[in-house]
C-alpha positions as CSV (number, residue, x, y, z in Angstrom):
1,M,6.0,3.9,-12.5
2,S,8.0,6.2,-10.6
3,A,6.4,4.5,-7.6
4,R,7.4,1.5,-8.6
5,I,10.9,2.8,-8.9
6,G,10.8,5.3,-5.4
7,A,10.2,1.2,-3.9
8,A,12.6,-0.8,-5.6
9,V,15.2,2.3,-4.7
10,M,13.8,2.1,-0.7
11,A,14.4,-1.3,-0.5
12,V,17.9,-1.6,-2.0
13,L,18.5,1.2,0.4
14,L,17.1,-1.1,2.9
15,V,19.3,-4.2,1.9
16,I,22.3,-2.0,2.2
17,Y,21.2,-0.6,5.8
18,L,20.8,-4.3,6.8
19,V,24.2,-5.6,5.9
20,F,25.6,-2.2,7.6
21,A,23.7,-2.9,11.0
22,V,23.7,-6.6,10.9
23,N,27.5,-6.7,10.7
24,Y,27.6,-3.9,13.6
25,A,25.4,-5.4,15.6
26,I,27.2,-8.8,15.8
27,Q,30.4,-6.6,16.4
28,L,28.9,-4.8,19.4
29,I,27.5,-8.6,20.8
30,G,30.5,-9.9,20.3
31,T,32.4,-7.1,22.7
32,G,30.6,-9.6,25.3
33,V,30.2,-6.1,27.7
34,P,26.3,-6.1,28.6
35,I,25.4,-2.5,27.3
36,A,26.7,-3.4,23.8
37,V,25.2,-6.7,23.6
38,T,21.8,-5.1,24.1
39,M,22.2,-2.5,21.9
40,G,23.5,-5.3,19.5
41,V,20.0,-6.9,19.9
42,A,18.0,-4.2,19.6
43,L,20.6,-3.1,16.4
44,L,18.9,-6.3,15.1
45,V,15.4,-6.7,15.6
46,L,14.5,-3.1,14.8
47,P,15.8,-2.8,11.3
48,L,14.1,-6.6,11.1
49,I,10.7,-4.9,11.9
50,G,10.6,-2.2,9.8
51,A,11.9,-4.7,6.9
52,G,8.4,-6.4,7.8
53,F,5.9,-3.5,7.2
54,I,8.3,-2.5,4.4
55,A,7.5,-6.6,3.0
56,A,4.1,-5.8,3.7
57,E,3.7,-1.6,2.3
58,L,5.4,-3.9,-1.1
59,V,2.8,-6.4,-1.1
60,F,-0.2,-4.4,-0.6
61,G,0.9,-2.6,-3.4
62,I,1.5,-5.0,-5.5
63,R,-2.1,-6.8,-4.8
64,A,-3.8,-3.4,-5.2
65,E,-1.9,-2.8,-8.9
66,R,-2.9,-6.2,-9.5
67,L,-6.9,-5.0,-8.9
68,A,-6.6,-2.3,-10.8
69,R,-5.1,-4.0,-13.6
70,R,-7.7,-6.5,-13.5
71,L,-10.8,-3.3,-13.2
72,E,-8.5,-2.1,-16.3
73,A,-9.1,-5.4,-18.4
74,E,-12.5,-5.7,-17.1
75,D,-13.3,-2.1,-18.5
76,A,-14.8,-1.2,-15.1
77,L,-12.4,1.3,-13.9
78,P,-14.2,5.4,-13.0
79,T,-14.8,6.7,-16.4
80,E,-15.4,10.3,-15.1
81,Q,-12.9,13.0,-15.8
82,L,-12.6,14.9,-13.1
83,P,-11.5,18.5,-13.4
84,T,-7.6,19.4,-12.5
85,R,-5.6,21.8,-10.9
86,S,-2.3,23.1,-12.5
87,S,-0.4,20.6,-10.6
88,G,-2.8,17.9,-12.0
89,R,-4.4,17.3,-8.5
90,V,-8.1,16.3,-8.8
91,E,-9.8,19.4,-8.1
92,R,-11.6,18.2,-4.3
93,D,-14.7,19.6,-4.9
94,A,-15.2,17.8,-7.7
95,A,-14.2,14.1,-6.4
96,D,-16.3,14.9,-3.0
97,E,-19.5,15.7,-5.0
98,L,-18.8,12.4,-7.1
99,F,-18.5,10.4,-3.6
100,P,-21.7,9.3,-2.7
101,V,-22.3,7.3,-5.9
102,Y,-19.2,5.2,-5.0
103,Q,-20.2,4.6,-1.7
104,A,-24.2,4.1,-2.6
105,A,-22.3,1.4,-4.8
106,V,-20.6,-0.6,-2.1
107,E,-23.7,0.0,0.8
108,A,-25.8,-1.6,-2.4
109,A,-23.1,-4.6,-3.0
110,P,-20.8,-4.7,-0.1
111,E,-19.3,-8.3,-0.8
112,D,-18.0,-6.8,-4.8
113,W,-14.6,-6.4,-4.5
114,R,-14.8,-4.0,-7.3
115,A,-17.6,-2.1,-5.8
116,W,-14.8,-1.2,-2.9
117,F,-12.4,-0.5,-5.0
118,R,-13.4,1.8,-7.2
119,L,-14.6,3.8,-3.4
120,A,-10.7,3.1,-3.2
121,L,-10.1,5.7,-6.0
122,A,-12.8,7.5,-5.1
123,Y,-11.4,8.1,-1.2
124,D,-8.0,8.9,-3.1
125,A,-9.2,11.4,-5.7
126,S,-11.4,13.6,-2.7
127,G,-7.6,13.1,-1.0
128,D,-8.6,10.9,2.1
129,R,-5.5,8.6,1.7
130,R,-6.3,6.7,5.1
131,R,-9.8,5.7,3.9
132,A,-8.5,4.8,0.7
133,R,-6.2,2.0,2.0
134,W,-8.8,1.0,4.2
135,A,-11.3,0.4,1.2
136,T,-8.5,-1.1,-0.6
137,R,-7.5,-3.3,1.7
138,Q,-11.4,-4.7,2.2
139,A,-11.2,-4.8,-1.6
140,I,-8.1,-7.1,-1.8
141,R,-9.4,-8.8,1.0
142,L,-12.5,-9.4,-0.6
143,E,-11.4,-10.8,-4.1
144,R,-9.0,-12.7,-2.3
145,A,-12.0,-14.6,-0.6
146,T,-13.7,-15.0,-4.3
147,P,-13.1,-18.7,-5.4
148,G,-11.4,-18.9,-8.1
149,S,-9.6,-15.6,-8.2
150,P,-5.7,-15.1,-8.9
151,R,-3.8,-15.4,-5.7
152,G,-0.7,-12.8,-5.3
């Protein structure tokens, strides 16, 4: 839930920034001075690229959350209770010991989005965020390719 609030706050801040940036860019372009026009164009383009990245991350988050809800509804989320530190983080050694189970499931069924999503959860518990995102993207891609799956 707090991730949603954080994403919403960031999106609102981006919109406010874009309004000011576009306004200032138009003023710079309106001067007619070549360097100011160049800066104005950059001020229009760079925030739009940033907005594209944020939009892509929001879509990724929505799709990943949808997969998690589907697995939860199917009662197919991992059920292992891993020990945690006082901070609430999972103890990495315990997650690392469990990881091969989920990796083997993906190797046994490489087209199963559920196996990929559970592997992503295992990567995340092990602290490997980059591979967790990669496995989540694989799960999203496979789920979207499944006939009859909801699109989002």
